[in-house]
C-alpha positions, 0 to 999 in steps of 0.5 A: 600261945606264945609270941613265937608260936603265933609268929611262926604260925602267921608267917606260914599263912603269909607265905602261902598267900604270897605263893599264889600271888606271884603274878601280881605286881608289888602294889597289887600284892599290897592292895590284895591284903586290904581287910575286906578282900582277906576276910573274904578270900582267906577267912583263916588268916585272922581270928577277927575276920569271922567276927567281922571285926577290925583290930583297928578302926581305920577305913582302909585297913591293910593286913599285910603287916598284921604284926608290926616290924617295930614290935619286939618280943621274947617269950622269956622276956626282953629285960627286967623293970624292977620285979616285972619282966618286959615281954614286948615293946615298940622299938620306935616308941610310937606315940600311939603305943601303950603298955599293958602292965600287971604285977609281974609283966609288961607287954606292948599294947599296940591297939591304938597304933595304926602305923603298920596298917597304912599303905605308905608304911607297907610300901616303905618296908615291903618285901614278899618275904614277911620274915625278912621284913620282920627279922628284927622282931626278937632282936631288941638285944642287938639293937640296944645292947641288951641281953634277952633274959634266958639267952 
């Protein structure tokens, strides 16, 4: 599955859940996305729910920003670093972030970063339109004057 395929599939799941929460306040919507509640009510939202596993070891894991709004990606690559293609990165260079590097590719590894799962961060960037919050996901070229490979 490509980054874009995952993004679109997840955006649709998110949108369907938000449609049933119109009666809730923004704070209640944020609370609704607590891991345990989502695991019970929307087991298909995340593959890890059926394994009873959290993506991050945090007591109050919130799944509203399953993907971080600081994550940048392009299926064709964002840029070249030597002979390798950078497919994803963190736009704020979070100190907890790492990279996974192979012979020909570099991908962002967010597994140690808790930024998008904290209530304060969700509240800061909150919108019921997940795509709106995530609109910069594939715009590293616009932010940093780079050309995405293949564009």
